[in-house]
C-alpha positions as CSV (number, residue, x, y, z in Angstrom):
1,X,-33.0,30.6,6.3
2,X,-29.9,31.8,4.9
3,X,-27.1,29.8,5.8
4,X,-23.2,30.1,4.3
5,X,-20.6,27.5,5.6
6,X,-16.8,27.1,4.6
7,X,-15.7,23.8,4.0
8,X,-12.2,22.2,3.3
9,X,-11.9,20.0,0.2
10,X,-8.9,17.9,-0.9
11,X,-8.4,16.8,-4.6
12,X,-9.0,19.9,-6.0
13,X,-5.8,20.2,-9.0
14,X,-7.0,23.5,-11.4
15,X,-10.4,25.8,-12.2
16,X,-11.6,22.9,-14.0
17,X,-12.1,20.9,-10.5
18,X,-13.6,24.3,-9.4
19,X,-15.2,24.9,-12.4
20,X,-16.7,20.8,-11.7
21,X,-17.3,21.7,-7.6
22,X,-19.2,24.9,-8.6
23,X,-21.1,23.6,-11.0
24,X,-22.6,20.4,-8.9
25,X,-23.3,22.3,-6.6
26,X,-25.6,25.4,-8.1
27,X,-27.1,22.7,-9.3
28,X,-28.8,21.9,-6.5
29,X,-32.1,24.1,-5.5
30,X,-31.4,26.2,-2.5
31,X,-27.9,26.8,-3.2
32,X,-27.6,30.7,-4.0
33,X,-23.9,30.8,-4.2
34,X,-20.2,29.2,-3.9
35,X,-16.6,29.8,-4.8
36,X,-15.2,27.1,-4.8
37,X,-11.1,27.6,-4.9
38,X,-8.3,24.8,-5.3
39,X,-5.4,26.4,-4.1
40,X,-6.9,27.1,-0.1
41,X,-8.5,23.2,-0.2
42,X,-11.5,25.6,-0.2
43,X,-15.3,25.5,-0.9
44,X,-17.8,28.3,0.4
45,X,-21.9,27.6,0.0
46,X,-24.4,30.4,0.8
47,X,-27.6,28.0,0.5
48,X,-31.5,28.3,2.0
49,X,-31.7,25.7,5.2
50,X,-34.6,25.1,4.4
51,X,-34.5,23.7,0.9
52,X,-31.3,22.2,0.6
53,X,-28.4,21.3,3.8
54,X,-25.3,21.3,4.1
55,X,-25.1,16.7,4.5
56,X,-26.4,17.0,0.6
57,X,-24.3,19.6,-0.3
58,X,-20.7,17.3,0.6
59,X,-22.6,14.7,-0.7
60,X,-22.9,16.4,-3.8
61,X,-18.8,17.0,-3.9
62,X,-17.8,13.3,-2.8
63,X,-20.5,12.7,-5.7
64,X,-18.1,14.6,-7.7
65,X,-14.8,13.0,-6.9
66,X,-13.2,15.5,-4.2
67,X,-13.0,14.7,-0.8
68,X,-14.8,17.3,2.8
69,X,-13.2,16.7,5.8
70,X,-14.6,16.8,8.6
71,X,-13.5,18.4,11.9
């Protein structure tokens, strides 16, 4: 089952930060696409929910040195 999520991520300041988040997420089995925007403090992720979870994705962003805002 494919899911899409839009996460508010703080701490990204430049294209290098976007690339860092993107590469971390693309390394996760089940992540299909990533679009990170430092300008909008947003990361959009499409993933296969049978292979990975939102929790795994959020933890990878935190491990990359950024903060995932929760509602």
